[in-house]
N, C-alpha and C positions, 0 to 999 in steps of 0.2 A: 524454269520454275523449280528444278530439282536442286538448285544451289542452296546450301545450308548457310543462312545468314547469321544465326546465333548458336552458340554452344549452350550446354546445360546451365553453366554458371551465369550466362547472360540472361537466360530465361528466368532464373530465380530472382535476379535483380529486377527484371521487368515486372514480374508478378508482384514483388514487394512494392514497387513504385505505383502500380495501378490500384492495388488493394488499398494502399494508404490514401491515395488521391480520392477514390470513390467514397471511402469511409469518412474522410475529412469533409467532403461535400455533404454527405448525409448528416453528419453532426451539426454542421452549420445551418441546415435546413430544418432539422427536427426541433420541435417545441417542448419535448419531454426533458425533464431533468434541469440541472442548473445551467443557465446560459453561459456563465463564465467558465465553468468546468468543460462544457462542450467546446467552447471556443479554444481553450488552452489545449485540450486533447487534439482538436483539429489542427492547430498550429504545430503541435508536436508531430503529428502524423505527416504533415506536409514536409517537415524536415527529414522524416524517415523516407519520404519519396525523393527528396532532393539528393540524399546521400548515395543511393544506388545509381541515380542518374549521373552523379559525379564520377562514380566508379566506371559506369558504362562509357562515358565520354573519354575518360583518361586511359582506360585499359581495354575496352571492347573495340576490336578492330573495325567492325561495321559502323558503330556509333562514332568512332574517332574520325573516320573519313567524312561522315555527314557533318560533324561539328566543325571540322576544318573548312568545309565548304561554306558554312554560314559565317563563322567568325572565330578566330583563335581566342577571343576573350571568354568564350564559353568554357574553356578549359580552366579547371580549378575553382571556377566561380561558385558552382553549386556546393563545393566543399565548405563554404561559409556556414552551411547548416550544421556542421559538426560543433560549431561554437555556440549555437543557441538551443540545440535540442535538449541538452542536459538541464539548463535552468527552466526550460518550458515544462519538462517532466516534474521537476521539483514544485513549481507553481501549481501544476495540475493536481499533484498529490495533496498539497495544502488546501486547494479549493474544495477537495472532497472531504477532508477530515475536519475542517473548521466551518461551522455554519455561517459565521460572520465574516468569512474571508473576502477581501477586496484587494485589488491591485493597488499598490501605493507607490509613491515616488522612490522609496528606498529600494524597491524591487529592481530599479534600473541598474543598481550596482551588480546584479547578477549578469548583466549583459555588457559590462565594461570590457572584459576580455575580448568579446566579439567586436565591440567598437574599435578597440585598439588594433586588433588583427585586421579588421576590414579597412582601416586607414592604411596600415602597412601594405595590405594586399593591393589596394588601389594604386598606391605609388609604385609598388614593386612589380605589378603585372598589368593591371587595366590600362594605365597611362603609357605603357611602353609602345614604341612604334610597331606597326603591323609586321614588318619584316623581321624585327628582332624577336617578336613573339613566335613567328613561324619557324625561325631558326632554332629557338629554344625547344620547340616541340619535336624536333627531329631526334630520333634515338630514344633511349630509355630514360624517362623523366626521373625515376627513383634513383637510378645510378648516378645521374648527373647533378642531383640536388646538392647544395652546399651544407656545411655543418650547421650553420645558423638555422636553415630551414628544417633540418632534422630535429634540432632542439625545440623549435616551435611546435613541431608535430608531436614530440614527446610531451611537452608541457600541456598541449591541448588535451591529450588523452588522460593525463594526470588530473587536470581540472574536471573533465567529464566524470572520472572516477569519484572525485571529491563530492560532486553534486549527487552522485548515486548514494554515497554514504549519508549525506544530508537527508535524502529521501527515506532511508532506513531509520534514521533517528526520528524523523517525523512519525513514521508508523509505530515506532516504539512508544513515543509520547501518546499517540492515539490509544494504543492498547492499554496504557496505564491510566489515562484520564477518562476513557469511556465508562469505566466502572464507577466513576463518581457521578454519572448522570443517568444510567439505566440499570434496571434490576434483572434484565434478561438480555442475553447476548446473541440470541438467535437471529435478530435483525442486523447483526453486525458481521458481515462476511468479508474478511480481509484477503481471502485466498487469491482471487484474481489480481488484486492490486499488489500483493506480495510477489506473485509470480512475475508481474510486469516489472516491478522495481528490481527484484533480485536478478531476473533474467537480463535486463539491460546493464546491471552492475557487472555481471559475469562477462558480458560482451565488451564492456569497457576495460575490464582487467585484461581480456584477450588483446584488446587494441593497444594497451601499454606494452604487452609482450611483442606485438607486431612492430611497434615503434622502436623498441630496444633491439629486436632482431635485425631491423634495417641498419641501425647504427653499427651493430656487431659485424654485419655482412659487408658493409661498404666503407666503414671508417676504421674498424679494427682488423678486418680480414678473417674473421671467424664466421664461416657461412652458416646461417640459420634459415630454415625454410619459412620465410615470412609469408609467402604466397598461400600456402596451405592454411596457415593461421587466419589470414584475411578471408579466404573463401569460407572457412568454418563460420566466421561471424556473419557473413552474408546469408547463409542458410538459417542460422540461429535467429536473425532478425525476421526473416520470413515466417518462421514458426511462431515467434513471439507476437508479431503483428496479427497473424491469423487467430491465435489464441486470444489476444486482446479483444478482437471484434466479437468472438463467440462469448467470452465471459462477460464483457461489459454489456452486451445486448441482453444476456440472460439474467444478470444480477444488478443492473443499474438502479433498480428501485429499492434495493434492500440495504444500501449503504447508509449508515446513520452517522452524521457528523457531530462533532462536539463543539460546545460553546466556550471559547477561551474566557469569557466573562464569568462563567460559572465555576471556575477552578477554585478550590479552597484557598482562603487567604493564609499567607504564611506568617504574618506579623501580628496575629491576634492571639492573646493569651487565653488559656482555658479558664483562668480565674475571672475573666470578664463575662462569662456566661451566667445568666440568672438561673439558679437551681430550680426555680419554678418553671422555667422554660423546658428544662430537661424532664421534669415530672410530667408536664403537659404533653410532651412528645411521647413519652413512654406510655402514658395513659391512653393517648389517642391510638397508638399502635395496638395496644391490648384490646381496646373496646371496639374500635371501628374497623380494624383489620384491613387497612388499605393495601397491604401486601398481597391480598388475594386477587387483586387486579393483575392479570398477566402482563399488561403493558404499562405498568406503573413506572413513571420517570421521576427524577429529582424535581423537575419543575411542577409536575402534578402534585406531589406530596407537599412541596413548599406552598402551593396555592391553598391546599386544604388546611395547612397550619398557619396561614397568613404570615409567612416568613419569606424573606428573599431567598431565591434558590442558592445564591452564593453563600449566604450566611448559614443556611441549613447544611450545605455541603461541608463548610468549615467546621461546624458544630459536630457533625457526624464523624468527621475525620479526627478531630481533636478529643472530644469527650468520649465517644464510643470506640475510638481507635479502630475504625473500620471505614472502608470506602462505601459508597451508596449500595453497590452491588452486594457486598458482604453483609451490610446492615439489613437490607430487606430480606435477603435469603436466609439470614439467621432466624428471623421471625417465621419464615416459611418452613424451615426445618422443625421449629418448635410446634408449629401447627400440624405438620405431618406426623410428628411423634404422637400427638393427641389422637389423631385420626387412626393411626396404626394400632393403638391399644384400646380403641373403642370396640365394644362387643358387637355393635351393628356393622362394623367394618371387617370382621374376621375373614370374610371371603371376598372382600372388595379387592379388585386388581390394583397393582402398583401404579398403573397409568392413571386410574381414577383418583387414587390417593394424591399422586403428584399434581394432577390437574386441580383438585379441590384445595390443595395447599398453596396454589398460585404459581407453580412451576410450568414452564413451557417446554423445557428440555429434560429428557430422561437422564442424559449425561450429567447435566448440572445438578439435578436432584440427587443422583447416586453419589457423585463426587463430593458435594457439600455434606450430605448426610454422613458419609464415611469419615470425612474430615472432622466434623463436629461431634459425632456420636461414637465413632470407633467401629461401628458395624454397618453393614449395608442395611437398607430398609427391610429387606426380606429377613435377614438374620435378626434384626431388632425385634420385629413382630414375633418371629418364631421363638426367640429366647424369652420374650415377655410372657407369652401364653404358656410356655413350658414351665416357667417359674411359678405362674399362677396355679397351674395344675398340681405342681409339687407342694405348694403351700396349703392346698386344700386337702391333701392326703394326711392321714394320721401318721404318727411316728412309725407304727408297725408297718404301714403300707409303704412308706418311704424306704424303710429298711429292707423290705422284701424287693422293692424295685431296684435298690442299689445292689 
């Protein structure tokens, strides 16, 4: 009973595997949130469980002997997960950021590299005779691999990196377009999703270095420590997966998706807008002050104006030269300026002013105010009342003061 079965590196892989499996099961059973998003995340997590199992079977001495006793076909088979985990993460990100996201036939193209490799793998390994497989598993598998296999390995890592870049592009689009639909960004928390995407992107960059290090070490003769690089990735994945569970559990309800159908039209000329429509919108904003609603969205305002959300978005972008976020918060700043110079509000706190003007975030309030007015709200009120006091003084008093 005192025999050590696993080393520390094996334990990290085992922990990653079990955490991913249990969380994937939880996601498939939970009824909260988007079912498709939960399914895609669960599938992604199962690939993250398969990858450490592949490492344990191929490089962990204890697991290797067990796998040999079951079937040599187990070797390398779980490595198929490398080919599908990246497109699954991309689809998961898209399912979160687009309200109307659905899997389509064209998404199968993301899995073409997996299908091609799975076909090659079946012919090159699974269908081999048992004795040939057992003979091939003797010795160092990395050292005995041929150049073609090394090139496939490197290509795989480059593809995974490419999918990671696509994830970043989607997040950039989200940050750009979310401001066309909401006037407050407090319900939009991208932190945990950014950490997930960027974290796995860094891991994939490291995987490219590992693949190149192997080529340098065994094909060129320049020894590079690929084992340390690989072990670093194993621990990084464990930390990322653990963080993913913590953040997604705590922030799953505050992620707000965008509607691709509501994006401004690009082919509509400003001349096609009815000037009366513009005046109606401006009058409505001045008289009804819909911007005082903290949770106002493009769709809400469009319904109030009896316009289609997409048309209103296009009109705001083209005529007012603002996105929805800037358009609404412009009116909120104007409202806050009126509140700040009101006699009855001389002692009102900035938090109250901010709230009464429609802002939910102090940071947004201060940033927008400084950008549009040139002063902070505090400076603006102080300067205004100081000027008022000076104007009320006689020329002699002002001269004495100066």
